[in-house]
PAGUNU-539339 format. One record per residue (C-alpha): residue number from 0; residue in one letter; x, y, z. Coordinates in pm, 1 decimal, always signed. Each point is the difference from the previous one (the first is absolute). Layout:
// PAGUNU-539339
r k=NUM r=a x=X y=Y z=Z
...
This chain:
// PAGUNU-539339
r k=0 r=m x=+849.6 y=-4721.7 z=+3405.1
r k=1 r=k x=-13.7 y=+422.8 z=-129.9
r k=2 r=k x=-175.8 y=+293.6 z=+200.2
r k=3 r=p x=-269.7 y=+106.8 z=-140.7
r k=4 r=k x=-46.7 y=+311.6 z=-271.2
r k=5 r=k x=-48.6 y=+377.8 z=+248.0
r k=6 r=q x=-290.7 y=+115.6 z=-214.2
r k=7 r=k x=+0.0 y=+356.7 z=-34.4
r k=8 r=t x=-235.4 y=+216.3 z=+182.7
r k=9 r=p x=-237.0 y=+153.5 z=-195.4
r k=10 r=k x=+105.7 y=+363.3 z=-70.5
r k=11 r=k x=-237.8 y=+186.5 z=+261.8
r k=12 r=h x=+47.8 y=+372.2 z=-214.2
r k=13 r=l x=-110.4 y=+88.3 z=-363.1
r k=14 r=s x=+283.8 y=+177.7 z=-159.1
r k=15 r=y x=-62.9 y=+331.9 z=-246.9
r k=16 r=d x=+67.5 y=-303.0 z=-289.5
r k=17 r=e x=-284.2 y=-163.2 z=+131.8
r k=18 r=r x=-222.6 y=+291.1 z=-15.1
r k=19 r=v x=+86.2 y=+70.6 z=-324.7
r k=20 r=i x=-131.8 y=-313.3 z=-96.6
r k=21 r=i x=-301.6 y=+56.5 z=+213.3
r k=22 r=e x=-24.1 y=+335.1 z=-222.1
r k=23 r=t x=+41.1 y=-112.4 z=-386.1
r k=24 r=m x=-191.4 y=-352.1 z=+36.1
r k=25 r=l x=-305.2 y=+233.5 z=+191.6
r k=26 r=n x=+27.3 y=+322.0 z=-310.8
r k=27 r=d x=-60.2 y=-348.5 z=-178.5
r k=28 r=a x=-260.6 y=-122.3 z=+106.4
r k=29 r=e x=+101.9 y=-321.8 z=+169.1
r k=30 r=s x=-176.3 y=-116.1 z=+337.3
r k=31 r=i x=+181.9 y=-45.3 z=+351.7
r k=32 r=s x=+1.1 y=-386.6 z=-52.5
r k=33 r=s x=+197.9 y=+41.0 z=-328.1
r k=34 r=i x=+228.3 y=+260.9 z=+205.6
r k=35 r=a x=+46.3 y=-275.6 z=+331.1
r k=36 r=r x=+110.9 y=-236.9 z=-293.3
r k=37 r=k x=+246.1 y=+220.7 z=-163.1
r k=38 r=l x=+143.8 y=+154.7 z=+333.9
r k=39 r=q x=-56.0 y=-346.6 z=+149.3
r k=40 r=r x=-157.4 y=+211.9 z=+301.3
r k=41 r=p x=-271.8 y=-124.9 z=+146.1
r k=42 r=k x=-304.5 y=+199.8 z=-144.8
r k=43 r=s x=-117.9 y=+97.5 z=+374.3
r k=44 r=t x=+273.8 y=+173.1 z=+23.3
r k=45 r=i x=+1.7 y=+184.6 z=-397.2
r k=46 r=s x=-389.6 y=+107.7 z=+88.1
r k=47 r=r x=+178.5 y=+136.4 z=+361.0
r k=48 r=e x=+244.3 y=+157.4 z=-195.5
r k=49 r=i x=-237.9 y=+248.7 z=-239.8
r k=50 r=h x=-216.4 y=+25.1 z=+261.7
r k=51 r=r x=+181.4 y=+157.4 z=+238.0
r k=52 r=n x=+308.6 y=+239.1 z=-221.9
r k=53 r=a x=-310.8 y=+86.5 z=-341.2
r k=54 r=i x=+26.1 y=+323.2 z=+34.2
r k=55 r=t x=-423.9 y=+184.5 z=-39.8
r k=56 r=s x=-9.3 y=+364.9 z=-167.4
r k=57 r=k x=-343.6 y=+205.0 z=+51.0
r k=58 r=a x=-261.4 y=+43.1 z=-261.0
r k=59 r=t x=+81.7 y=+313.2 z=-215.6
r k=60 r=v x=-380.2 y=+53.0 z=-61.3
r k=61 r=n x=-321.4 y=+16.4 z=+247.6
r k=62 r=n x=+1.8 y=-384.5 z=+86.5
r k=63 r=c x=-345.0 y=-19.3 z=+101.9
r k=64 r=v x=-268.9 y=-222.1 z=-72.4
r k=65 r=h x=-246.2 y=+246.8 z=+7.1
r k=66 r=r x=+130.4 y=+315.8 z=-187.2
r k=67 r=r x=-140.1 y=-83.3 z=-298.1
r k=68 r=e x=-346.9 y=+98.0 z=+174.4
r k=69 r=c x=+204.2 y=+246.1 z=+281.5
r k=70 r=i x=-168.0 y=+359.7 z=-20.4
r k=71 r=y x=+150.5 y=+129.4 z=+323.7
r k=72 r=l x=+242.8 y=+287.4 z=-25.8
r k=73 r=h x=+210.0 y=+188.4 z=+295.2
r k=74 r=i x=+38.7 y=-284.2 z=+212.5
r k=75 r=c x=+351.3 y=+109.8 z=+79.5
r k=76 r=g x=-173.3 y=+376.5 z=+125.7
r k=77 r=n x=+166.3 y=+134.8 z=-301.1
r k=78 r=e x=-325.1 y=+152.8 z=-100.1
r k=79 r=a x=+245.4 y=+265.0 z=-229.8
r k=80 r=c x=+66.3 y=-362.0 z=-206.0
r k=81 r=t x=-150.2 y=-19.7 z=-316.1
r k=82 r=k x=+67.5 y=-329.7 z=-52.9
r k=83 r=h x=-261.3 y=-302.9 z=+40.4
r k=84 r=c x=+57.5 y=-258.5 z=+210.3
r k=85 r=s x=-25.2 y=-269.9 z=-222.1
r k=86 r=s x=+311.0 y=+113.1 z=-172.8
r k=87 r=c x=+250.1 y=+88.3 z=+304.1
r k=88 r=a x=+250.7 y=-335.2 z=+186.2
r k=89 r=r x=+3.6 y=+275.3 z=+300.6
r k=90 r=c x=-340.0 y=+25.4 z=+27.0
r k=91 r=v x=-35.0 y=-409.4 z=+177.6
r k=92 r=k x=+172.0 y=+37.9 z=+243.4
r k=93 r=y x=-235.8 y=+241.4 z=+157.0
r k=94 r=c x=-321.1 y=-150.9 z=-159.7
r k=95 r=s x=-205.5 y=-269.7 z=+254.2
r k=96 r=e x=-169.3 y=-159.7 z=-242.6
r k=97 r=y x=+341.5 y=-139.8 z=-188.7
r k=98 r=e x=+107.6 y=-305.6 z=-57.0
r k=99 r=p x=+269.9 y=-115.7 z=-252.1
r k=100 r=e x=-68.8 y=-196.6 z=-331.8
r k=101 r=l x=+277.0 y=-241.8 z=-116.6
r k=102 r=c x=+149.7 y=-117.8 z=-358.0
r k=103 r=k x=-162.1 y=-353.0 z=-31.5
r k=104 r=k x=+342.5 y=-95.0 z=-162.4
r k=105 r=l x=+170.9 y=+122.7 z=+371.7
r k=106 r=v x=-340.1 y=-194.4 z=+143.8
r k=107 r=s x=+139.3 y=-339.8 z=-131.1
r k=108 r=l x=+337.0 y=+8.4 z=-45.9
r k=109 r=g x=+60.4 y=+183.1 z=+293.6
r k=110 r=i x=+287.9 y=+165.7 z=-166.7
r k=111 r=c x=+79.1 y=+230.5 z=-333.2
r k=112 r=n x=+322.6 y=-92.0 z=-119.5
r k=113 r=s x=-161.0 y=-219.8 z=-296.4
r k=114 r=c x=-268.1 y=+291.2 z=-106.9
r k=115 r=k x=+79.0 y=+245.9 z=-348.3
r k=116 r=k x=-166.0 y=+280.7 z=+121.9
r k=117 r=k x=+247.0 y=+81.2 z=+344.5
r k=118 r=g x=+128.0 y=+187.7 z=-145.4
r k=119 r=y x=-311.7 y=+268.7 z=-58.1
r k=120 r=c x=-247.5 y=-159.0 z=+206.4
r k=121 r=t x=-184.5 y=+206.6 z=+291.2
r k=122 r=f x=-67.7 y=-250.9 z=+197.2
r k=123 r=v x=+132.6 y=-82.3 z=+406.3
r k=124 r=k x=+330.6 y=-214.9 z=-156.5
r k=125 r=r x=+183.1 y=-261.0 z=+171.3
r k=126 r=v x=+326.9 y=-73.3 z=-200.9
r k=127 r=y x=+304.3 y=-253.5 z=+107.4
r k=128 r=k x=+328.2 y=+162.8 z=-75.6
r k=129 r=a x=+340.7 y=-154.9 z=+84.1
r k=130 r=s x=+200.6 y=+302.2 z=+150.4
r k=131 r=e x=-241.6 y=+81.2 z=+159.8
r k=132 r=a x=-68.0 y=-298.7 z=+232.3
r k=133 r=e x=+373.7 y=-93.7 z=+61.7
r k=134 r=k x=+20.0 y=+384.6 z=+126.7
r k=135 r=h x=-286.1 y=-87.3 z=+222.7
r k=136 r=y x=+169.2 y=-329.7 z=+66.9
r k=137 r=r x=+309.7 y=+221.9 z=+91.5
r k=138 r=n x=-162.2 y=+235.6 z=+214.6
r k=139 r=t x=-140.9 y=-266.9 z=+237.7
r k=140 r=l x=+285.0 y=-237.4 z=-9.2
r k=141 r=i x=+246.3 y=+314.5 z=+93.7
r k=142 r=g x=-350.6 y=+115.7 z=+259.6
r k=143 r=r x=-55.4 y=-347.8 z=+225.9
r k=144 r=r x=+374.1 y=-31.7 z=+12.7
r k=145 r=s x=+23.6 y=+381.0 z=+139.5
r k=146 r=g x=-20.9 y=+98.1 z=+368.9
r k=147 r=f x=+244.6 y=-73.8 z=+291.8
r k=148 r=d x=-25.3 y=-356.6 z=+304.9
r k=149 r=l x=+15.8 y=+205.6 z=+247.5
r k=150 r=t x=-287.5 y=+133.3 z=+251.2
r k=151 r=y x=-73.6 y=+394.2 z=+174.3
r k=152 r=e x=+204.9 y=-113.5 z=+305.9
r k=153 r=e x=+262.5 y=-141.0 z=-246.7
r k=154 r=i x=+40.3 y=+272.6 z=-256.2
r k=155 r=a x=+48.1 y=+186.9 z=+409.7
r k=156 r=h x=+241.1 y=-134.2 z=+118.3
r k=157 r=i x=+202.0 y=+32.1 z=-292.5
r k=158 r=d x=-46.3 y=+363.1 z=-88.0
r k=159 r=a x=+56.6 y=+81.2 z=+393.9
r k=160 r=i x=+385.2 y=-160.2 z=-2.7
r k=161 r=v x=+31.3 y=+118.4 z=-419.8
r k=162 r=s x=-126.1 y=+356.3 z=-95.1
r k=163 r=p x=+228.2 y=+178.1 z=+334.9
r k=164 r=r x=+316.9 y=-235.4 z=-204.0
r k=165 r=i x=-81.3 y=+101.3 z=-315.9
r k=166 r=q x=-74.1 y=+394.5 z=+8.8
r k=167 r=n x=+338.2 y=-63.3 z=+229.8
r k=168 r=g x=+153.6 y=-65.3 z=-297.9
r k=169 r=q x=+24.6 y=-372.7 z=+36.6
r k=170 r=s x=-50.4 y=-239.2 z=-287.2
r k=171 r=p x=-269.2 y=-275.9 z=-27.8
r k=172 r=y x=+309.9 y=-260.4 z=-70.8
r k=173 r=h x=+178.6 y=+172.1 z=+377.0
r k=174 r=i x=-367.2 y=-67.9 z=+173.9
r k=175 r=v x=-52.9 y=-328.9 z=-65.9
r k=176 r=q x=+338.9 y=-111.8 z=+77.5
r k=177 r=s x=+11.1 y=+160.7 z=+281.7
r k=178 r=e x=-275.2 y=-112.4 z=+102.5
r k=179 r=g x=-52.8 y=-340.7 z=-134.0
r k=180 r=d x=-281.9 y=-208.1 z=+43.6
r k=181 r=s x=-189.8 y=+247.1 z=+273.3
r k=182 r=l x=-78.4 y=+161.7 z=-363.0
r k=183 r=g x=-188.5 y=-301.6 z=-157.0
r k=184 r=i x=+40.2 y=+90.2 z=-297.3
r k=185 r=s x=+292.0 y=+82.6 z=-303.7
r k=186 r=e x=+177.8 y=+226.4 z=-158.0
r k=187 r=s x=-238.5 y=+65.5 z=-288.5
r k=188 r=t x=-334.2 y=-53.3 z=+215.3
r k=189 r=l x=+125.1 y=+314.7 z=+177.3
r k=190 r=r x=+51.8 y=+212.5 z=-254.1
r k=191 r=r x=-334.1 y=-101.8 z=-194.6
r k=192 r=l x=-172.4 y=+79.5 z=+312.2
r k=193 r=i x=+172.9 y=+445.8 z=-4.7
r k=194 r=a x=-59.8 y=-32.9 z=-391.7
r k=195 r=g x=-390.6 y=-118.8 z=+76.3
r k=196 r=c x=-46.5 y=+266.3 z=+257.7
r k=197 r=e x=-75.7 y=-198.1 z=+317.1
r k=198 r=l x=+272.3 y=+45.9 z=+209.2
r k=199 r=d x=+79.2 y=+382.3 z=+138.2
r k=200 r=a x=+328.8 y=+31.0 z=-220.2
r k=201 r=r x=-52.4 y=+79.0 z=-405.2
r k=202 r=d x=+258.2 y=-55.6 z=-230.1
r k=203 r=i x=+112.2 y=+382.7 z=-22.3
r k=204 r=d x=+121.6 y=-157.9 z=+348.5
r k=205 r=l x=+256.9 y=-203.4 z=-156.1
r k=206 r=k x=+324.6 y=+169.3 z=-125.5
r k=207 r=e x=+90.6 y=-252.1 z=-264.6
r k=208 r=k x=-395.7 y=-66.2 z=-133.5
r k=209 r=v x=-51.7 y=+354.3 z=-31.4
r k=210 r=r x=+303.0 y=+22.6 z=-256.0
r k=211 r=r x=+15.7 y=-253.9 z=-206.2
r k=212 r=k x=-226.1 y=+31.8 z=-290.8
r k=213 r=p x=-248.1 y=-300.7 z=-65.2
r k=214 r=r x=+37.9 y=-221.0 z=-262.5
r k=215 r=k x=-183.9 y=+49.9 z=-351.7
r k=216 r=t x=-193.4 y=-214.4 z=-63.1
r k=217 r=t x=-124.8 y=-57.6 z=-401.9
r k=218 r=n x=-384.5 y=-183.8 z=-33.5
r k=219 r=r x=+60.2 y=-264.5 z=-235.5
r k=220 r=t x=-435.8 y=-62.2 z=-20.5
r k=221 r=m x=-78.0 y=+99.8 z=-282.2
r k=222 r=k x=+322.2 y=-131.7 z=-174.2
r k=223 r=k x=-97.0 y=-326.3 z=+150.5
r k=224 r=e x=-335.7 y=+50.8 z=-99.8
r k=225 r=f x=+83.0 y=+33.4 z=-312.2
r k=226 r=l x=+241.8 y=-315.7 z=-23.7
r k=227 r=s x=-218.5 y=-271.3 z=+98.9
r k=228 r=k x=-342.2 y=+122.9 z=-183.7
r k=229 r=e x=+174.2 y=+171.2 z=-283.3
r k=230 r=k x=+315.9 y=-113.0 z=-142.8
r k=231 r=a x=-82.8 y=-396.6 z=+30.9
r k=232 r=g x=+120.7 y=-142.0 z=-280.5
r k=233 r=h x=+280.4 y=+241.8 z=-26.0
r k=234 r=k x=+247.9 y=-99.4 z=+280.6
r k=235 r=y x=+330.2 y=-67.1 z=+92.6
r k=236 r=e x=-72.4 y=-356.8 z=-1.5
r k=237 r=d x=-285.4 y=+7.2 z=-330.5
r k=238 r=y x=+386.4 y=+178.4 z=-160.0
r k=239 r=l x=+222.8 y=-241.7 z=+73.6
r k=240 r=e x=-288.1 y=-288.3 z=-146.1
r k=241 r=f x=-47.6 y=+203.0 z=-332.8
r k=242 r=i x=+322.2 y=+104.1 z=-76.2
r k=243 r=s x=+65.9 y=-458.2 z=+65.7
r k=244 r=e x=-259.8 y=-60.8 z=-211.4
r k=245 r=n x=+89.9 y=+281.2 z=-317.0
r k=246 r=d x=+326.8 y=-8.3 z=-150.8
r k=247 r=c x=-17.6 y=+423.7 z=+50.7
r k=248 r=s x=+229.8 y=+259.1 z=+110.6
r k=249 r=v x=-119.8 y=+231.1 z=+221.1
r k=250 r=v x=-10.6 y=+362.7 z=+67.7
r k=251 r=e x=-12.4 y=+209.1 z=+333.3
r k=252 r=m x=-155.4 y=+327.9 z=+36.3
r k=253 r=d x=+7.0 y=+271.2 z=+260.2
r k=254 r=c x=+36.2 y=+375.8 z=+88.3
r k=255 r=v x=+240.8 y=+252.1 z=+87.4
r k=256 r=e x=-71.0 y=+287.9 z=+112.8
r k=257 r=g x=+113.7 y=+336.1 z=+69.2
r k=258 r=t x=-42.4 y=+282.8 z=+319.8
r k=259 r=k x=-330.7 y=-98.8 z=+251.5
r k=260 r=d x=-132.0 y=+349.3 z=-196.2
r k=261 r=d x=+22.9 y=-188.5 z=-400.3
r k=262 r=t x=-317.9 y=-149.1 z=-153.5
r k=263 r=s x=+215.8 y=-99.1 z=-259.7
r k=264 r=v x=+176.1 y=-316.2 z=+18.9
r k=265 r=l x=+200.3 y=-321.3 z=-209.6
r k=266 r=l x=-165.1 y=-228.9 z=-112.1
r k=267 r=t x=+283.7 y=-332.2 z=-24.6
r k=268 r=l x=+23.5 y=-281.2 z=-214.8
r k=269 r=y x=+281.8 y=-215.6 z=+41.9
r k=270 r=f x=+92.0 y=-286.4 z=-209.8
r k=271 r=r x=+186.8 y=-299.8 z=+200.6
r k=272 r=a x=+175.5 y=-147.1 z=-187.4
r k=273 r=a x=+222.1 y=+206.6 z=-224.7
r k=274 r=k x=-74.3 y=+290.7 z=+263.6
r k=275 r=f x=-149.8 y=+209.6 z=-190.1
r k=276 r=q x=-180.6 y=+318.2 z=+167.6
r k=277 r=l x=-258.4 y=+177.5 z=-129.4
r k=278 r=a x=-179.1 y=+297.5 z=+175.5
r k=279 r=f x=-267.0 y=+275.5 z=-61.7
r k=280 r=i x=-133.3 y=+269.5 z=+127.9
r k=281 r=m x=-371.3 y=+34.4 z=+198.4
r k=282 r=r x=-124.8 y=+315.0 z=+60.2
r k=283 r=e x=-231.6 y=-151.6 z=+280.1
r k=284 r=h x=+73.3 y=-323.4 z=+302.5
r k=285 r=t x=-341.8 y=-143.0 z=-117.3
r k=286 r=s x=-80.8 y=-387.9 z=-88.3
r k=287 r=s x=-132.2 y=+267.4 z=-306.8
r k=288 r=s x=+290.4 y=+121.7 z=-116.3
r k=289 r=v x=+133.3 y=-388.2 z=-12.2
r k=290 r=v x=-219.9 y=-87.7 z=-210.6
r k=291 r=d x=+10.6 y=+265.3 z=-280.1
r k=292 r=t x=+401.3 y=-10.7 z=+30.3
r k=293 r=l x=-40.1 y=-377.5 z=-70.1
r k=294 r=d x=-274.7 y=+69.0 z=-282.0
r k=295 r=k x=+221.8 y=+329.2 z=-155.1
r k=296 r=i x=+309.6 y=-259.0 z=-67.4
r k=297 r=e x=-241.8 y=-346.1 z=-90.9
r k=298 r=t x=-116.0 y=+337.1 z=-327.2
r k=299 r=i x=+432.2 y=+49.6 z=+10.2
r k=300 r=l x=+41.4 y=-366.9 z=-77.9
r k=301 r=g x=-318.2 y=-175.9 z=-144.0
r k=302 r=s x=-295.6 y=-239.6 z=+227.2
r k=303 r=e x=+270.8 y=-242.8 z=-112.2
r k=304 r=l x=+310.7 y=+90.1 z=+60.1
r k=305 r=f x=-41.4 y=+79.1 z=+354.1
r k=306 r=s x=-137.7 y=-298.1 z=+47.0
r k=307 r=q x=+326.2 y=-131.5 z=-119.1
r k=308 r=m x=+202.6 y=+197.3 z=+234.6
r k=309 r=f x=-244.3 y=-13.7 z=+261.2
r k=310 r=p x=-197.0 y=-323.6 z=+95.5
r k=311 r=a x=+15.5 y=+21.2 z=+399.5
r k=312 r=i x=+134.0 y=+265.7 z=+161.7
r k=313 r=l x=+6.3 y=+23.2 z=+399.1
r k=314 r=t x=+40.7 y=+271.7 z=+217.3
r k=315 r=d x=-12.6 y=+87.6 z=+370.7
r k=316 r=n x=-316.2 y=+120.0 z=+208.5
r k=317 r=g x=-5.3 y=+340.6 z=-12.4
r k=318 r=h x=-340.9 y=+188.3 z=-63.1
r k=319 r=e x=+109.8 y=+159.5 z=-348.9
r k=320 r=f x=-85.1 y=-399.0 z=-168.9
r k=321 r=l x=-319.9 y=-81.1 z=+136.5
r k=322 r=d x=-197.6 y=+23.3 z=-292.4
r k=323 r=i x=+73.3 y=-393.4 z=-174.5
r k=324 r=h x=-234.0 y=-19.2 z=-251.8
r k=325 r=g x=+111.3 y=+336.4 z=-154.7
r k=326 r=m x=+354.9 y=-62.1 z=+8.2
r k=327 r=e x=-84.3 y=-300.5 z=-82.4
r k=328 r=r x=-198.0 y=+63.7 z=-301.9
r k=329 r=s x=+61.0 y=+45.2 z=-376.0
r k=330 r=i x=-138.1 y=+366.4 z=-140.9
r k=331 r=n x=-146.0 y=-289.1 z=-246.9
r k=332 r=g x=-209.2 y=-175.2 z=+292.9
r k=333 r=d x=+203.7 y=-296.1 z=+48.0
r k=334 r=t x=+276.0 y=-44.8 z=+283.3
r k=335 r=r x=+300.1 y=+97.9 z=-106.6
r k=336 r=t x=+223.9 y=-107.4 z=+213.5
r k=337 r=k x=-32.8 y=-239.9 z=+436.7
r k=338 r=i x=+61.7 y=+237.1 z=+346.8
r k=339 r=f x=+195.0 y=-140.6 z=+287.6
r k=340 r=f x=+24.3 y=+113.8 z=+269.9
r k=341 r=c x=+313.8 y=-60.3 z=+244.0
r k=342 r=e x=-35.5 y=-115.5 z=+371.1
r k=343 r=p x=-82.7 y=+339.1 z=+217.1
r k=344 r=n x=+345.7 y=+138.9 z=+150.3
r k=345 r=r x=+190.6 y=-150.6 z=-266.9
r k=346 r=s x=+141.2 y=+187.7 z=-243.5
r k=347 r=d x=+310.1 y=-262.7 z=-62.0
r k=348 r=e x=-224.5 y=-179.6 z=-198.2
r k=349 r=k x=+59.6 y=+270.7 z=-263.6
r k=350 r=g x=+348.6 y=+94.1 z=+86.4
r k=351 r=g x=+90.8 y=+74.6 z=-251.6
r k=352 r=c x=-225.7 y=+248.1 z=-138.7
r k=353 r=e x=+111.9 y=+153.6 z=+329.3
r k=354 r=n x=+334.6 y=+5.2 z=-20.1
r k=355 r=n x=+48.1 y=+193.7 z=-359.4
r k=356 r=h x=-220.0 y=+251.0 z=+214.3
r k=357 r=k x=+347.3 y=+75.9 z=+155.4
r k=358 r=r x=+165.8 y=+101.9 z=-424.2
r k=359 r=i x=-389.7 y=+247.6 z=+22.8
r k=360 r=r x=+113.5 y=+92.3 z=+327.8
r k=361 r=d x=+339.8 y=+102.6 z=-107.6
r k=362 r=i x=-113.7 y=+299.7 z=-300.5
r k=363 r=i x=-327.4 y=+12.3 z=+190.6
r k=364 r=p x=+44.7 y=+43.4 z=+359.1
r k=365 r=k x=-222.1 y=-99.6 z=+238.0
r k=366 r=g x=-191.4 y=+345.9 z=+118.1
r k=367 r=t x=+83.6 y=+131.3 z=-322.6
r k=368 r=s x=-399.4 y=+141.7 z=-157.4
r k=369 r=l x=-92.7 y=-216.4 z=-287.0
r k=370 r=e x=-284.7 y=+235.1 z=-125.6
r k=371 r=q x=+363.9 y=+167.4 z=-187.4
r k=372 r=f x=-27.6 y=-289.0 z=-222.0
r k=373 r=n x=-112.9 y=-71.5 z=-319.6
r k=374 r=q x=-39.8 y=-342.7 z=-181.9
r k=375 r=f x=+246.9 y=+74.2 z=-263.1
r k=376 r=d x=+250.8 y=+70.1 z=+368.1
r k=377 r=i x=-99.3 y=-319.2 z=+103.9
r k=378 r=n x=+106.4 y=-211.6 z=-328.6
r k=379 r=k x=+319.7 y=+210.8 z=+11.7
r k=380 r=m x=+92.6 y=-119.7 z=+336.2
r k=381 r=m x=-125.2 y=-374.9 z=-86.4
r k=382 r=n x=+243.5 y=-33.4 z=-308.6
r k=383 r=h x=+294.0 y=+134.9 z=+205.1
r k=384 r=i x=-142.0 y=-267.7 z=+336.9
r k=385 r=n x=-14.9 y=-299.9 z=-333.8
r k=386 r=s x=+306.8 y=+77.5 z=-117.2
r k=387 r=y x=+251.7 y=-44.1 z=+293.6
r k=388 r=k x=+139.2 y=-263.5 z=+21.4
r k=389 r=r x=-42.7 y=-247.2 z=+325.7
r k=390 r=k x=+252.3 y=-215.0 z=+106.6
r k=391 r=s x=-299.2 y=-307.4 z=+25.6
r k=392 r=l x=-37.3 y=+1.3 z=-333.7
r k=393 r=y x=+345.8 y=-83.6 z=-55.4
r k=394 r=g x=+98.6 y=+380.5 z=-70.8
r k=395 r=k x=-279.5 y=+17.3 z=-274.5
r k=396 r=t x=-294.8 y=+227.3 z=+34.1
r k=397 r=p x=-310.1 y=-45.7 z=+6.1
r k=398 r=y x=-91.9 y=+190.2 z=-341.3
r k=399 r=e x=+230.5 y=-249.5 z=-152.2
r k=400 r=v x=-222.8 y=-353.6 z=+203.8
r k=401 r=a x=-283.0 y=+134.5 z=-94.8
r k=402 r=v x=+62.2 y=+83.5 z=-363.5
r k=403 r=n x=+62.8 y=-364.7 z=-26.3
r k=404 r=i x=-284.0 y=-130.1 z=+143.3
r k=405 r=f x=-257.6 y=+290.7 z=-88.9
r k=406 r=p x=-215.4 y=+60.1 z=-358.9
r k=407 r=e x=+198.8 y=+263.0 z=-162.0
r k=408 r=d x=-351.8 y=+198.6 z=-6.8
r k=409 r=f x=-63.7 y=+25.0 z=+373.7
r k=410 r=f x=+318.5 y=+221.4 z=-13.2
r k=411 r=i x=-50.1 y=+210.7 z=-305.8
r k=412 r=l x=-377.2 y=+106.4 z=+121.8
r k=413 r=l x=+82.5 y=+35.8 z=+311.3
r k=414 r=g x=+285.4 y=+260.8 z=-66.2
r k=415 r=i x=+341.6 y=-198.4 z=+211.2
r k=416 r=e x=+270.0 y=+64.6 z=-134.7
r k=417 r=q x=+390.0 y=-164.7 z=+94.9
r k=418 r=i x=+242.8 y=+295.9 z=+139.9
r k=419 r=p x=+367.5 y=-57.3 z=-77.0
r k=420 r=a x=+195.2 y=-64.1 z=+329.1
r k=421 r=d x=+169.0 y=+318.8 z=+38.0
r k=422 r=k x=-293.1 y=+178.1 z=-14.8
r k=423 r=v x=-209.0 y=-118.0 z=+262.6
r k=424 r=i x=-48.1 y=+128.3 z=+325.6
r k=425 r=m x=-125.0 y=-36.3 z=+291.5
r k=426 r=s x=-15.3 y=+240.5 z=+236.8
r k=427 r=p x=-235.0 y=+348.8 z=+46.0
r k=428 r=k x=+119.3 y=+197.6 z=-248.6
r k=429 r=l x=-141.4 y=-214.8 z=-291.8
r k=430 r=l x=-328.5 y=+168.7 z=+60.9
r k=431 r=k x=+90.7 y=+292.6 z=+12.4
C-alpha cells in the first residue's frame, strides 16, 4: 500500500515578488479578493499585509473641515505671522477645534494606489509600496530575532568570568574552550555579547577584532527591487525562451570604465556569431547616455537595419541599463529591439563580451583615463581588434567572419575597415 503523499505546508511569509503583485494589482484597482485568488492566499493575509505596511503621508496643506469658515489668527502664538490660520498647515496642531478632512475615496477604499490624483493630492494619503513593505518586514524580522536568551544574572556570571580574561589578552575561543560548559554559551554568542556591549570587555580589547577590517557588504536592495518589478519579461529565463522561439542572433552589451574620476565610459556591443565587437564613447555613465547612443546608432543605420542587426540585446544589471523602455524604443516610436538581463552576479552568461574586453585592455590598460579619447580613436582601436586573428575562429579574424554574414551597408555606414595583418597593433602605442 502506497504511503500518502505529505501535503506541502503553506508559506507563512509573503515574498517580495508577491508584494510587487499586490502593489501592481492595487494600482490597477483590483479587489482584495482578486489579489488573494491570484496569490492563492487567504483574503485576511492580504488585508493584514496592506493594513500593516501601507504608508500614511501627512496632508500638505491645512485639511481641517472648518478651514473655509475659520477666522482665527496667531493660534500658534507667533504675533508677527501675517498668515491666516485657515491656510497654514502648521496651525492645526495648536487648534483645539481641528478636525481632519479625509478624501472620500480614501474613506471608501482605504488605500490610494489606484487614485489618479495621488501624485498631487493635498489630503492625507495612504499608499502601499512593495519596496517599503519589504523593508518594514525585514526590519521586523530582524528585530524579533535580536537579543539574547539570557537573564541578567547569567550575563553577570559570564561577565565576571570573561571580561578580566579578555582584558588580559585571552581570546574568546581560548576562554570558551578552557571553561567548558560552565559558561553555557558558544564562542559566537560570547562574541555577540561583547560586540553588543553587554559585558565590561569591548571589541577594542580583542586583538584580532581591532586588527581586521569589517567585510564590505553590498546593498543589493535597489537592484533586487528593480529586477523583481521593472524587469519582468526581460529576465534571463525570458531570454532563453525568446531565443528558443525566434531564430535570431544575439548581441551582448556592456560598459568599459576608465579611472574612478572619469565620467566617460565605453559602450560595447558584441556579436556572438562572429566574435565581432563595436564600441562607442559615452561622456556620462548614465542610462540616458546609453539610450542616446543607441538612438545615434539607429539614426546612422536606419531603423530597419538596426532592428535587423540588433534583434535581441543581452546585458547585465548595471545602473546604466535601467531605462528598458528607452533602450527598446525606436526613434520613430516603434520597438527596435528586445532587451534582456543576465542573472545577478552571472557575467559568464555574456562571457564573450567580457572576454573580448581583454583586447580593449591590451590597448587601453585598466586605470587609463578615457577622457582623452574621441570616437575616431575608439573606431581605430576596434578596427585593429576585429582584424586580429583568433584561434577560436580557426585562424580567421572577426571582420572576415562578419563580412560574410552581415549586410554590406552595416560596415559602410559605421566606417568599419579591415586592417592588414602585418599592420595590426594590439598595444597602447596604437592610440599614442
